[in-house]
C-alpha angles and dihedrals in degrees: 000000000000121000123229137153104233122086116208102163127264137250088259098046126056105212122184120229090252092053093049089049091050093052093048092045091054090049092049093047092043090230130132113266109230110204122193131176144119116308109270097031094115102262095140093040089054091066091049092051094044089054091048094046095048095041094242135140114257117224114188124203107185111201124219133181089264096048117120126196089244090065089066092052105043144299128225111226099212093163093060091047092052091049092049091049090054089050093048094242112171090219089076092078093068112061090197088076088069100047109104112202118231127215094268092052089049089053091048091050096053117113091217119041106262130202109257115200115200096191123207097350091178091071091072129079116288091251093056097088092046090051089061098049097102094042093051092043102043099026091227142089138186124248105211096193093058097027094231139116124243111210129186114256088205127009106254122225101249122203117184122190129201133181090201093248089143137007118265121226118268092234089058094045091053090062095052137075105229131215130171115207105219117212108270118262118231096269092050091046089052089054091049091051091048090055092053098036108026093162097048116121109258093221090060092045091051093050092044091052090050091055093041096053092042089057092048090053094055110117117240100022111156092207122017115213113258136214093267090052092051089053091049090050093050090050090053093046089053093047090051093048093241113172130207094252093056091048091049092052091054090050095047091047090053090237126144109272118255113272089014090167088080090062107028111053105184138042094244092060092044091050091046090051092049092048093050091047091049090051089050090053092051091052092054 
């Protein structure tokens, strides 16, 4: 796999011109790329494909509500050191044996600049982004236990995703290049489906897209179906041998689509859909 510094999409990932420009701008500026967008719009997959396209290692740091910035730097395993001291293990004399490298340290240590994905940063505490400002700016941090600095050998390509669950601090935003992945329009969605299901009958794809986008346009939906859910639904329709005519009949009859549980993920949305379809029948 050859390494380069320009991202132009891959055969497995349909990237818009704006998105490719955003990735390349962040690489040129040596700033983290902050990606926002609806769940299921391919934010995480983008990092995987950028790494593949550029021939770089991918290091993934998945963020949870309990994640602290320190976890990405390193952790000191005092419990293991205490146990080893009780057992008389010679390793106990070197504290470095009990320093566990975090994902950021791993990225800093790489001989070739990797792609570091900080995934769903908005799940963490509001102070989490601010606690990483120096590390992302200066590409270094201090290890208190060994009294030494860790500096990046090569500046990693950093991609940060957010589902917009909470606002990120201004000081953090200033250090990022920002891009919002808009939900794909029908032509782009068609291209995405063709990548994943190249042998699927186009008549079925066309009818499925008609149903999918009509559901997304319903007013009051708590959770609109996403790209990944459309792909799951198409896979199920194919497995069940559903044809375009049957799908079209459901749609024309204002009935819930077959295997609707792939698209509508809670009872409120299903009930809303059924009520709106019943109202449409009464108006006919």
